[in-house]
C-alpha positions as CSV (number, residue, x, y, z in Angstrom):
1,X,104.8,89.7,-249.1
2,X,105.4,86.2,-250.4
3,X,107.7,83.7,-248.8
4,X,110.9,82.8,-250.8
5,X,112.0,79.2,-250.9
6,X,114.6,77.0,-252.7
7,X,113.2,73.8,-254.3
8,X,115.7,71.0,-253.9
9,X,113.7,68.3,-255.7
10,X,110.3,67.9,-257.5
11,X,109.4,64.5,-258.7
12,X,106.4,62.3,-259.6
13,X,105.9,59.4,-257.2
14,X,104.0,56.4,-258.5
15,X,102.3,53.7,-256.4
16,X,105.0,51.4,-255.1
17,X,103.1,48.3,-256.4
18,X,101.0,47.7,-259.4
19,X,97.5,49.2,-259.2
20,X,94.3,48.7,-261.3
21,X,94.2,50.3,-264.7
22,X,90.7,51.6,-265.1
23,X,88.4,54.7,-265.4
24,X,86.3,55.3,-262.3
25,X,83.2,57.6,-262.3
26,X,82.9,60.3,-259.7
27,X,79.6,61.1,-258.1
28,X,77.3,64.0,-258.6
29,X,78.5,65.4,-255.3
30,X,82.1,64.9,-256.4
31,X,81.4,66.6,-259.7
32,X,79.9,69.9,-258.4
33,X,81.5,72.9,-260.0
34,X,82.2,74.6,-256.7
35,X,84.4,71.7,-255.6
36,X,86.8,71.9,-258.6
37,X,89.7,73.3,-256.6
38,X,92.5,72.1,-254.4
39,X,92.2,71.6,-250.6
40,X,95.5,72.8,-249.3
41,X,96.7,71.9,-245.8
42,X,99.7,73.3,-244.1
43,X,101.2,71.4,-241.1
44,X,104.0,72.9,-239.1
45,X,106.5,70.7,-237.2
46,X,109.1,71.5,-234.6
47,X,111.1,68.5,-233.6
48,X,112.7,68.0,-230.2
49,X,115.7,66.4,-231.7
50,X,118.9,68.5,-231.8
51,X,119.7,67.4,-235.3
52,X,117.2,66.1,-237.8
53,X,118.5,63.9,-240.6
54,X,116.8,65.8,-243.4
55,X,117.8,63.4,-246.1
56,X,116.6,60.3,-244.3
57,X,113.3,62.0,-243.3
58,X,112.6,63.2,-246.9
59,X,113.4,59.7,-248.2
60,X,111.0,58.2,-245.7
61,X,108.2,60.6,-246.6
62,X,108.7,60.0,-250.3
63,X,108.7,56.2,-249.9
64,X,105.6,56.3,-247.7
65,X,103.8,58.4,-250.4
66,X,104.4,55.6,-252.9
67,X,103.1,53.0,-250.5
68,X,100.1,55.0,-249.5
69,X,99.1,55.4,-253.2
70,X,98.7,51.6,-253.5
71,X,95.3,51.4,-251.6
72,X,94.5,55.0,-252.5
73,X,95.5,54.6,-256.2
74,X,92.9,57.0,-257.6
75,X,94.9,59.8,-256.0
76,X,97.7,58.8,-258.4
77,X,95.3,59.1,-261.4
78,X,94.0,62.1,-263.3
79,X,90.6,63.7,-263.1
80,X,88.7,64.7,-266.3
81,X,85.2,65.5,-267.5
82,X,83.3,62.5,-268.8
83,X,83.0,62.5,-272.6
84,X,79.2,62.8,-272.4
85,X,79.4,65.8,-270.1
86,X,77.4,64.1,-267.3
87,X,80.0,64.6,-264.6
88,X,83.6,63.8,-263.8
89,X,85.8,60.6,-263.8
90,X,89.3,59.7,-262.8
91,X,91.6,57.9,-265.2
92,X,93.7,55.4,-263.1
93,X,97.0,54.4,-264.7
94,X,99.4,54.9,-261.8
95,X,100.5,58.3,-263.2
96,X,101.6,59.4,-259.8
97,X,101.5,62.2,-257.2
98,X,104.0,65.1,-256.9
99,X,106.6,65.2,-254.1
100,X,108.6,68.4,-253.5
101,X,111.4,69.0,-251.1
102,X,112.4,72.6,-250.4
103,X,114.3,74.9,-248.0
104,X,113.1,78.2,-246.5
105,X,114.5,80.8,-244.0
106,X,111.1,80.9,-242.2
107,X,110.9,79.8,-238.5
108,X,108.2,77.8,-236.8
109,X,107.3,80.8,-234.7
110,X,106.1,82.8,-237.7
111,X,103.1,80.5,-238.1
112,X,101.7,81.2,-234.6
113,X,100.0,84.3,-235.9
114,X,98.1,85.2,-239.1
115,X,100.1,85.8,-242.2
116,X,100.8,89.4,-243.2
117,X,98.9,88.8,-246.5
118,X,96.7,85.9,-247.7
119,X,99.3,84.5,-250.1
120,X,102.4,84.9,-247.8
121,X,102.9,81.1,-247.6
122,X,101.9,80.2,-251.2
123,X,105.4,78.9,-252.0
124,X,105.2,76.3,-249.2
125,X,103.0,74.4,-251.7
126,X,104.7,75.8,-254.8
127,X,102.8,73.7,-257.4
128,X,99.5,75.5,-257.5
129,X,96.9,73.8,-259.6
130,X,94.7,76.4,-261.2
131,X,92.4,74.0,-263.2
132,X,92.0,70.6,-261.6
133,X,90.6,69.2,-264.9
134,X,93.6,70.0,-267.1
135,X,95.5,66.8,-266.3
136,X,97.3,68.0,-263.2
137,X,98.2,65.4,-260.5
138,X,95.3,65.4,-257.9
139,X,97.8,65.1,-255.0
140,X,100.8,67.3,-254.3
141,X,103.1,67.0,-251.2
142,X,105.8,69.5,-250.3
143,X,108.2,69.1,-247.4
144,X,109.9,72.4,-246.6
145,X,112.7,72.6,-244.1
146,X,112.7,75.8,-242.0
147,X,115.3,77.4,-239.8
148,X,116.0,75.5,-236.7
149,X,114.6,72.1,-236.1
150,X,111.4,72.8,-237.9
151,X,109.6,71.9,-241.1
152,X,106.3,72.3,-242.9
153,X,104.4,69.6,-244.7
154,X,101.9,71.1,-247.2
155,X,99.5,68.9,-249.0
156,X,97.1,69.7,-251.9
157,X,94.2,67.4,-252.7
158,X,91.9,67.7,-255.7
159,X,88.6,68.2,-253.9
160,X,86.7,66.3,-256.6
161,X,88.3,63.1,-255.3
162,X,87.8,63.4,-251.5
163,X,86.3,65.6,-248.8
164,X,87.9,66.8,-245.6
165,X,87.3,63.6,-243.7
166,X,88.6,61.4,-246.5
167,X,91.7,63.6,-247.1
168,X,92.5,63.6,-243.3
169,X,92.2,59.8,-243.2
170,X,94.6,59.5,-246.1
171,X,97.0,62.0,-244.4
172,X,97.1,60.0,-241.1
173,X,97.6,56.7,-243.0
174,X,100.4,58.3,-245.1
175,X,102.1,59.8,-242.0
176,X,101.9,56.5,-240.0
177,X,103.7,54.8,-242.9
178,X,106.4,57.4,-242.9
179,X,106.8,57.1,-239.1
180,X,106.9,53.3,-239.2
181,X,103.8,53.1,-237.1
182,X,101.5,51.5,-239.7
183,X,101.3,47.9,-240.8
184,X,101.2,47.0,-244.5
185,X,98.2,48.2,-246.4
186,X,97.0,44.6,-246.9
187,X,96.5,44.4,-243.1
188,X,94.5,47.5,-242.7
189,X,91.4,47.2,-240.4
190,X,89.6,49.8,-242.4
191,X,90.6,49.9,-246.0
192,X,89.9,52.9,-248.3
193,X,86.5,52.4,-250.0
194,X,85.6,53.8,-253.4
195,X,81.9,52.8,-253.7
196,X,80.9,56.0,-255.5
197,X,77.9,54.1,-257.0
198,X,76.0,54.8,-253.7
199,X,75.2,58.3,-254.8
200,X,74.2,57.3,-258.4
201,X,71.2,59.6,-259.1
202,X,69.3,56.7,-260.8
203,X,69.3,54.8,-257.4
204,X,69.2,57.8,-255.1
205,X,66.2,59.8,-256.2
206,X,64.2,62.0,-253.7
207,X,60.8,60.9,-252.6
208,X,59.4,64.4,-252.5
209,X,60.1,67.7,-254.3
210,X,60.7,70.7,-252.1
211,X,63.4,73.0,-253.7
212,X,62.3,75.7,-251.3
213,X,64.1,73.9,-248.5
214,X,67.5,74.4,-250.2
215,X,68.3,78.1,-249.8
216,X,72.0,77.3,-250.4
217,X,71.2,77.1,-254.2
218,X,68.9,80.2,-254.3
219,X,70.3,83.6,-255.3
220,X,69.8,86.6,-253.1
221,X,69.7,90.2,-254.3
222,X,73.1,92.0,-254.2
223,X,72.0,95.4,-252.7
224,X,75.4,96.1,-251.3
225,X,77.8,95.5,-254.2
226,X,78.9,92.6,-252.1
227,X,81.1,90.8,-254.6
228,X,83.0,93.9,-255.6
229,X,83.8,94.6,-252.0
230,X,85.7,91.3,-251.7
231,X,87.4,91.5,-255.1
232,X,88.4,95.2,-255.1
233,X,89.4,95.7,-251.5
234,X,92.5,94.2,-249.9
235,X,91.7,91.3,-247.6
236,X,93.5,91.1,-244.3
237,X,94.1,87.7,-242.7
238,X,92.9,87.2,-239.1
239,X,93.4,84.5,-236.6
240,X,91.7,84.4,-233.2
241,X,91.7,81.5,-230.7
242,X,88.7,80.5,-228.6
243,X,89.6,78.3,-225.6
244,X,87.1,76.3,-223.5
245,X,86.4,79.3,-221.3
246,X,85.5,81.6,-224.2
247,X,83.3,78.9,-225.8
248,X,81.5,78.3,-222.6
249,X,80.9,82.1,-222.3
250,X,79.2,82.0,-225.7
251,X,77.1,79.0,-224.8
252,X,76.0,80.7,-221.5
253,X,74.9,83.8,-223.4
254,X,72.7,81.6,-225.6
255,X,71.3,79.7,-222.5
256,X,70.5,82.9,-220.7
257,X,68.4,84.0,-223.7
258,X,66.4,80.9,-223.1
259,X,65.2,80.6,-226.7
260,X,66.7,77.3,-227.8
261,X,65.1,74.0,-226.8
262,X,67.1,71.0,-225.7
263,X,69.6,69.6,-226.5
264,X,72.0,72.5,-225.8
265,X,73.8,74.1,-228.7
266,X,77.2,72.7,-229.7
267,X,80.5,74.6,-229.7
268,X,80.3,74.6,-233.5
269,X,76.8,76.1,-233.6
270,X,77.5,78.9,-231.2
271,X,81.0,79.8,-232.5
272,X,79.9,79.8,-236.1
273,X,77.0,82.0,-235.2
274,X,79.2,84.4,-233.3
275,X,81.7,84.6,-236.2
276,X,78.9,85.1,-238.7
277,X,77.4,87.9,-236.7
278,X,80.8,89.6,-236.1
279,X,81.6,89.4,-239.8
280,X,78.2,90.7,-240.8
281,X,78.2,93.6,-238.4
282,X,81.7,94.7,-239.3
283,X,81.1,95.0,-243.0
284,X,78.8,98.0,-242.8
285,X,76.3,96.6,-245.3
286,X,72.7,97.8,-245.9
287,X,70.3,96.4,-243.3
288,X,68.3,94.7,-246.0
289,X,71.2,92.7,-247.4
290,X,70.5,89.0,-247.0
291,X,73.5,87.0,-245.8
292,X,74.1,83.3,-245.8
293,X,76.3,81.1,-243.7
294,X,77.2,77.9,-245.6
295,X,78.9,75.0,-243.9
296,X,79.5,71.3,-244.7
297,X,77.4,68.7,-243.0
298,X,78.8,65.1,-243.0
299,X,76.1,62.7,-244.3
300,X,78.0,59.4,-243.8
301,X,75.5,58.5,-241.1
302,X,72.6,60.5,-242.2
303,X,71.7,58.2,-245.1
304,X,70.5,54.6,-244.8
305,X,72.4,52.4,-244.8
306,X,75.3,54.5,-243.5
307,X,78.2,54.8,-245.8
308,X,80.9,52.2,-245.3
309,X,83.9,53.0,-243.1
310,X,86.8,54.2,-245.3
311,X,84.6,56.0,-247.8
312,X,86.8,59.0,-248.7
313,X,84.7,60.7,-251.4
314,X,82.7,63.8,-251.0
315,X,80.0,62.8,-248.4
316,X,78.7,66.2,-247.3
317,X,76.0,68.6,-248.3
318,X,75.8,72.3,-247.4
319,X,73.9,73.5,-244.4
320,X,72.6,77.0,-244.9
321,X,71.6,79.6,-242.3
322,X,70.1,82.8,-243.8
323,X,69.2,86.2,-242.3
324,X,69.2,89.9,-243.1
325,X,72.0,92.1,-241.7
326,X,69.3,93.8,-239.6
327,X,68.1,90.6,-237.9
328,X,71.7,89.3,-237.3
329,X,72.6,92.6,-235.7
330,X,69.5,93.2,-233.6
331,X,68.2,89.7,-232.6
332,X,71.4,88.6,-230.9
333,X,73.6,85.5,-230.7
334,X,70.8,83.1,-229.7
335,X,68.9,84.0,-232.9
336,X,71.9,83.3,-235.1
337,X,72.7,80.1,-233.2
338,X,69.2,78.8,-233.7
339,X,69.5,79.5,-237.4
340,X,72.7,77.4,-237.6
341,X,71.1,74.6,-235.4
342,X,68.0,74.4,-237.6
343,X,70.1,74.3,-240.7
344,X,72.0,71.3,-239.4
345,X,68.8,69.6,-238.3
346,X,67.2,69.9,-241.8
347,X,69.8,67.6,-243.2
348,X,68.3,64.1,-243.3
349,X,68.4,61.4,-245.9
350,X,65.7,63.0,-248.0
351,X,67.5,66.3,-247.9
352,X,70.7,64.5,-249.2
353,X,68.6,62.8,-252.0
354,X,67.3,66.2,-253.1
355,X,70.8,67.7,-253.2
356,X,72.0,64.8,-255.3
357,X,69.1,65.2,-257.7
358,X,69.6,69.0,-257.9
359,X,73.3,68.9,-258.6
360,X,73.0,66.1,-261.2
361,X,70.0,67.3,-263.1
362,X,70.0,71.1,-262.9
363,X,73.7,71.6,-262.0
364,X,72.6,73.6,-259.0
365,X,75.4,75.6,-257.5
366,X,75.7,78.0,-254.5
367,X,75.9,81.7,-255.3
368,X,78.6,83.9,-253.8
369,X,76.5,87.0,-253.0
370,X,76.2,87.5,-249.2
371,X,77.9,84.3,-248.4
372,X,80.3,83.3,-245.6
373,X,81.6,79.8,-246.1
374,X,82.7,78.0,-242.9
375,X,84.8,74.9,-242.9
376,X,85.4,72.9,-239.7
377,X,89.0,71.5,-239.9
378,X,89.1,71.3,-236.1
379,X,87.4,67.8,-236.1
380,X,89.3,66.1,-238.9
381,X,92.2,64.7,-236.9
382,X,94.8,66.9,-238.7
383,X,96.4,67.6,-235.3
384,X,97.4,63.9,-235.1
385,X,99.3,63.7,-238.4
386,X,102.8,62.6,-237.3
387,X,105.4,61.9,-240.0
388,X,108.0,60.9,-237.3
389,X,108.6,64.6,-236.3
390,X,105.9,64.7,-233.6
391,X,102.4,66.2,-233.9
392,X,102.1,69.5,-235.8
393,X,102.4,72.6,-233.6
394,X,100.3,74.5,-236.1
395,X,97.6,73.5,-238.6
396,X,96.1,75.8,-241.2
397,X,95.5,76.5,-244.8
398,X,98.3,77.5,-247.2
399,X,96.2,80.5,-248.3
400,X,94.2,82.7,-245.9
401,X,91.2,84.0,-247.8
402,X,87.5,84.9,-247.3
403,X,86.6,81.3,-246.5
404,X,86.4,80.9,-242.7
405,X,88.2,77.9,-241.3
406,X,88.0,76.5,-237.8
407,X,91.3,75.0,-236.8
408,X,92.6,72.7,-234.0
409,X,95.0,74.2,-231.5
410,X,98.2,72.4,-230.4
411,X,97.9,70.7,-227.0
412,X,94.4,72.2,-226.3
413,X,91.7,69.7,-227.2
414,X,88.7,72.0,-226.7
415,X,90.2,75.1,-228.2
416,X,89.4,76.3,-231.8
417,X,91.3,78.9,-233.9
418,X,89.2,81.0,-236.3
419,X,91.0,81.8,-239.5
420,X,89.5,84.2,-242.1
421,X,90.5,87.2,-244.2
422,X,88.2,90.2,-244.1
423,X,88.2,93.5,-246.0
424,X,90.9,95.8,-244.6
425,X,88.3,98.5,-243.8
426,X,86.4,96.1,-241.6
427,X,89.2,94.2,-239.9
428,X,89.4,96.3,-236.7
429,X,85.7,96.2,-236.1
430,X,85.5,92.5,-236.9
431,X,88.3,91.6,-234.4
432,X,86.7,93.8,-231.7
433,X,83.3,92.2,-232.1
434,X,84.8,88.7,-232.3
435,X,86.9,89.1,-229.1
436,X,84.1,90.8,-227.1
437,X,81.7,88.0,-226.7
438,X,79.2,90.0,-224.7
439,X,78.4,92.6,-227.5
């Protein structure tokens, strides 16, 4: 059941000051085919004020967008394929981003639980970009007023231009401008940095050849009709919160197994392993099916020299944990956690160099068979994005699908919300396994 809204205004917002007219190349990491989609954030606000001046707030947000696009002017450009087919580039002529203001009968309370269907909140970002290379604006912002003193702010970023860390940095800068908390862009301590030449394959070649160490690009046999399972069966959104107590219970289970060396596992490692196992066991797949857990690893400080502060391009590679259904089921949480931990530890500078080489020369791309993709939004700073309406009471994706997203929880620093849609026939078992940490 989709959400109905009324759009009051939809306009292009250009940078508020003149910006460079140029064509900027994107890196091999930016140009990867699997990144040619839109990152879609949904932030829910519930103001304490008895009466919000909606017109004034919308005007502030729209004005701040124009000012934010001055230092981040590539977000006002248009992404296209390079004429020689070697990758992507962004044409910067100050074309602008989209700002939409809308009204809905939804209430803030409805976002406290998972949506009834994956696309229920689609219209809260009503300009949906199907093909990011067809001249669409790479940035779309929609402010939707809800019933009561509440609103949503949905933002879509062309993933080719920025990763999660970069997009969250922009969002906080944009919000601080709207709230009057940020100085002019010319006085920024840490300015946005383009510097995409850093990942130029000609200057960033690997020193060894070891493609076997990159299972994220290797195909696995589909012995379970895996892909048809997720395309033909209805997916049911789920949302489960793990507070500090539950996370510590998971860590204790791993410690009691005594199989992991120091340092102890992180919350991400043990939670992602637990989600992966619960997902795998609930799907009723053949024991021989090989499954992968793919997750992004920030490489800003894993290359030498480290990337400059303010770099907002795609600066991550995929970590990959791999196991059969049988091993995930029988060898326990400590085994899965160790796989995740080792996958993270493999990512050093040489690993990053190999990925850049692979995606630029052979167009290597992850396969979808047996894959659960996990994205950690809980450490991006999205819970701090304040447009003058306070911090968001809910943070999540616009669409809930088979990609698993770890989300921050309002007023609970150590808690994490797990958001993913699973096949309807597996949802009860998945939720049972996820909530019962001792199984």
